[in-house]
N, C-alpha and C positions, 0 to 999 in steps of 0.2 A: 535399591531400596528407596521408596518415596514415603516421606512422612507427611500425612495430612493432618493438620491441627485444626480442630473445630473449636477454637477458642480465639479470643480477640487479641492475640499477641503475635507480632511478627518475630520469627526467629531468624537472625542473620545467617547467611550462608556460611560464614566463618565458623559457626558452631557445629556444622555438620560432622566434622571429624571426630567429635567426642560422643556422637550418638551411635550406639551399636545396635539398637533395636528400634522398631517403629512403634510409637505410642499414639494411641488414638483416644483423645479426650473429647467427649461430646457434650455440647450445651445446646439445648433445643432452641434457644433464642439467639444464638450466635448470628451475627450479621455478616461475617466475613470468614474466609478461609485463607490461610497462608501456607504456601507450599515450600518446604525446605528440601531441595533435591540432594540426595546423597551422591557423592562423586561416582560411585560404581554404576549408577543408573544412567548417567549422562554420557553415553558413548560418543556423542558428537558435540556436546557443550562441556568444556572444562569449567570449573568454578573457582572463584576467589572471594575474599572478603571485601566489603566495601572499603574498609580502612586501608587495606593493602593496595587498593587501586585508586586511592585519593578521594574517596567520598566519605561524608560524615554519616556514621551510623545513626546518630540522633535525628538528623534531618530525614532519613529514610523511615525511622520509627514514626516521625511526625506525619508523613504522608499516609502511612497505614492507619494511624489514629484518626486523621482527618476524614478519610474515606469511611471508616467504620462509624464515625460520629454522625454521618449524614450530611456533612458539609458538601460532599460531591455525590451526585446521584447516579445510580445504575452503572457504576464502574465494574467491569468484569475482571480485569487483571492489570497489573503493572509489572513490567520486567525491564531490567537494565543489564546491558553488557558493556564492559569496559576493557579495552585492549584485548578483545576477542574472548573474554571470559564472562560467564554469567555471574553477576554479583548481587542481584536482587530479584526476587520472584515472589509475588503475592497475588492471591486469588480471592475475589470477593463475590464471585458468582461462578459456580462450576469449579473445575480444577485443571491440572496440567493437561489432562486428556480431552478437555472440552474443545470442540470445534467452534471457532469464533466467526460469526458472520459480520465481517468488517465492511461489507457493502463495496463501495467503489475503491477502497484502499487497494484491493487486489488488481485494479487496472495496471498498477506498476509491474505486476508479474507479466503482463502481456508485453510490456517493454522488454523484459529480459528474454522472452521467447523470440521476439523479433530480432533482438541482437544475436542470439544463438543461431538463428536461421541465416542471418547475414554472414556471421563468422564461418558457417559451414558452406557458404556459397550456394545455399538453397534459394535464397532471396538476393536479388542483385544489389539492393541497397535501399536507402530511404527514398530515393527518387523513383522507385518502381511505381508504375501507374496502376492504380487500383482496378479500374475497369478492364485493363488489358489482362490482369490476373484473374478476373472473374467474368469471362465472356458470356457465360450463361445468364448472368444478370444484365450485362451491358446490352444484350440483344433485345431485351424487352423493357428497356428503361423508359420511364415517363418523364415529362418535363425535360426533353433532350436539350442539351446546351454544350457547346464545345468546351466550356470550362470544366464540365464534369470529367471529360476524358483526360484532363490535365491533373486531376486529383491524385496526389501521391500518398505513399505510406507515411511520409513525414507529416503531411497535412493532418492525418488522423492521429498520429502520435502526439501532436502539439495542439489538438483541439482547434484547428484553424482552417478546416476545409471551407469552401464557399457555400456549402449546403445550409439550408435554413433549418438548423438544428440547435436548440438551446434548452437544456434541461432546467435552467434557472428562470425560464420564462414559460409560464403556464399556457400562454397563447401560441407558443411556437409549434409549428406543424410537426417538427421532429422531436418534440419532447418525448422522453423515453416512455412515459405512461401511455402514450398513444401507440408506440411501437409494440408494447406488450399485448395489445388487443388483436394483432394480426398474426398470421402464421409465419410469413417469410420476413424476418427482421432485416436482413441485409437488403432485400429488394425495397423494403419500406424506406430505408435510409437513402439508397441510391436514387430512388424516385423523387426525392424531395426537390422543390424548386431552389434556385439560387437565392441566397440571402441578399436582401437589399439594406442599405444604410442611409437613413436620412441625416442630413447635416445642415448646419447654418453656413451659408456662403458657398460659392461655387468650387472653391479649392478644397479638395479632400486632403486631410493630414495623413502622412505616412505613419502607421502605428509602430511602436517599438519592435525591433527585430523583424519588421516587415510583415507581421502577422496579426490578424484580429482574432483574439481568443473567444471561443464560444463553446461552453461545456456541453459535450455531446457523447453520451454513453453509447448510442447506436453506432457512432463511428468507430469506437473501440471494439464493439461487438463485430463489426465488419472485418476487423483484423483477424478474427477467429477463422473466417473463411480464407483470408489471405494466407495465414499460416498453413492451413490445410492444403491449399492449392500448391504453395511453394515447396512444402516439405514432403507431401504425400502422406502425412499422418494427421489425424484429427488433433486439434490443439490440445485437448486434455491428455492424449496419449503422448504427444510430443513433449509436453511439460513433464509427464511422468518419467520419460526416459532420459531427457536431456537436462532437466533442472531438479526435479524432486528426488529422484534416486541418488544422484551425486551429493545432495544435501542431507540424505538420510531421512527424507520426509516420506512417510508411508500412509498417513491418514489424512485424506483430503475428500472434500465433497463439492462437486461442481453443480451449478445450475445450468439447465439446457433449454434451448428454444423449442418451440413446437416441432421444428424439423430436426431435433436432436443435435443441434450444433452447440458446443460449449460456449457459455456466456463469458467471454473474456472482458466484458465491461464491468464486472463486479459480481459480488455474491459468492465467490469461492471461499469455502470454509477451510480454515487451517487452525491448528493449535497456536497458542500464544508463543510458545518456544519456536515453532516453525516460522511464524511471521517474523520473529526476531532474526532468524537466519537470513531472510531476504535482505534486510537492512545491513546485516553484517557482511553478506556477500559483496554488496556494493562498497561498503567501507574497505573491504579487502581488495578492491579493484577487480572483482570478478572471480576470485579464487576462493576455494574452501578446503582447508586442511590439505594443502598441497596440490589440489586438483583444479585445473583451469576450467571453469564452467562457461564464462562469457568473457570476451576480451576486455582488457583495461581501457582500450580506446573507446569501446562502446559505452562502458560505464561513465567515462568522462563526458562523452557527447550527451548521454541521457540526463546527466545531472547539471548540464549547463543551460542557461536561459535561452529559450527559443520563442517565447511569447510572454507578454505581461498581462497579469490578471488585474492587479491594482497597484497602488503606489508601494505597497509593502510586499507584494507577492508576485513571483514569476513562475513560469512553467517550463519544464524540460520536456523529455519524452515520457509522458505519463507519470512524471515525478513533480511534486510541488517543491518550490524553492522559496525559502524565507529565513530571516534571521530572528532568533528568539532572544529576548533580553531578560537577564536576571541580574538584579542589582545594577551595577554600573557596566556590566559586561554584556556584549552582544555576540551570539553564536550563530553563524550561518549554518543552515541545515538543508538537507533534501529529505523529503518524506512522502509516505503514502497516506492518503486521507480518505475517509469514508463516512457516510451518513451515520449518525449516532454519536459522532465525536471520536471516531476511531482514528488513531494516529500511530504510525510506525516510523520513527524518526531516526535519521543518521546525522551525527554531528562530527564531521571530519576533524575539526581542530581539537576535539576532546577524545577522539577515537572511541566514541560512545554510540550505542544504539539503544533506543527506548521503544517499548511497546506499551500502549495504553488502549485497552479495548473497553468499549462502552456500548450500551444498548439504548441510548437516548435518541432513538430514531425520530426524525422530523420534529425535533424539539428546539425551540429558540434557545440560543446560548450553548448548544451542545459542544461546539468546537472551542468556544471560549473557556468552558469548564476544563476540558482536557488540556488546553494550553496553559491554564493556571497551574495544574498539577505539574506540568513539565517545567515551567519557569520558576514557580514559587517553592517547589519542593525538590524536584530531581536536579535541576541545574543549580539551585541554591545549595545543594549538598556537595557540590564539587569544591574540594579544598586545594587540589593541585592537578 
C-alpha cells in the first residue's frame, strides 16, 4: 500500500504502522507531495523511523518545509537510507513511480557494469586496450597516433584519456554537444586528436595520481560498445540481467544513439528508490540482500581516488569523491552527480545513502543548492 499525500506535510515513515488505509487528500495549490511507503509494498526496501536510526525528525521536517516554501527550486525528491533501511522519502515533483532523468549521475552505473564484466572474466581488466576491443573502429580511425592504441578502459573510467575531449569547454572538439550531431558517437570520440597542454616553463608537472582529468561523456559512451564486445550482450541487456534484476529494478528507460547503442554516459531514467539502491549496493560492498552482484574489491577500487578535479574533489571510476561538512564535522563521501543538481550520495562513516533529484538543468548554482540540502538539513539531522 502506498499513501500519496497531496498536502504540505511530511509524514515520518515511523507512522506507517498505524495506518491501515490509504487516504488521499487533495489541494489544488499544493506544491509538494510526500510519499509514506507502507512496509508491505517495499519488497526490497525495509523501513525504519528516523529517530530509531539516529536522525532528528524535526530536522527532516525542516527540509520538507524549506523545499515547499520555495527556498530550494525544482527539487523532485529527497530520500535517505540509514543502516540499509529507508527512513525518509519525500516527493515534490511526481511520485515514487516517476522515472528521474538525473543526466550524468548514471555514469556511475557504467562503472558497476564494467566491474561485473571483469568479475565474470568477460573483460580482462581495466588495462584492456579500447582500440583492440573495437577493431571495426580502429581500422578507420582519423588523426592516427600510437598513443590512441594505448588508451585503456581505466583511462575512460577516470576521464583521463589523452583525447581532446572536454565537456566543460565549449571550444573542445570532443564536447558532447558536437557528438550528438553525428551518427557514430564512438567513432567521433576515437577520431579526436590528442589533447595538448600549454604550460609556463619547460618542465611539465606530474598531475596527482598521474592523470589529467578532463570530463568527457563521449568516452563513457564508448564503454557501452566495450561492454557489448566483451560480454556479447548489449549494455542495456547486460545491465538488466546482471544488475537491475538482482536489485529488483524493473522500470528503466535508456537513451540510445542513432545507431541504437545504449547511452552509458548519462540520461538513464530510474525511480528515486532505485537510484538509492545503487548507492546502497556500494555501501554494502557490492552485495544486496545476500546476493553478490559485484565484487567488494571492485567497489573499493571504484571509490578510491584516481584523478584530481580540484582541491576539494577527486574522481574514482566514474564516482565523485568529496567530503561534505556539516557544523564542525566533515563526512567523506562517494557520489553520483548529474546536470540539474542531481546527487546520489553514499557516506560510509554514517552508513547512509541519500538521493536528491532536481531539474535545475544548466542553471547556475544547481549543485550548490543540492549540497546545501545535504549539509544543512540531512547531515545536520544526524544525532548519532
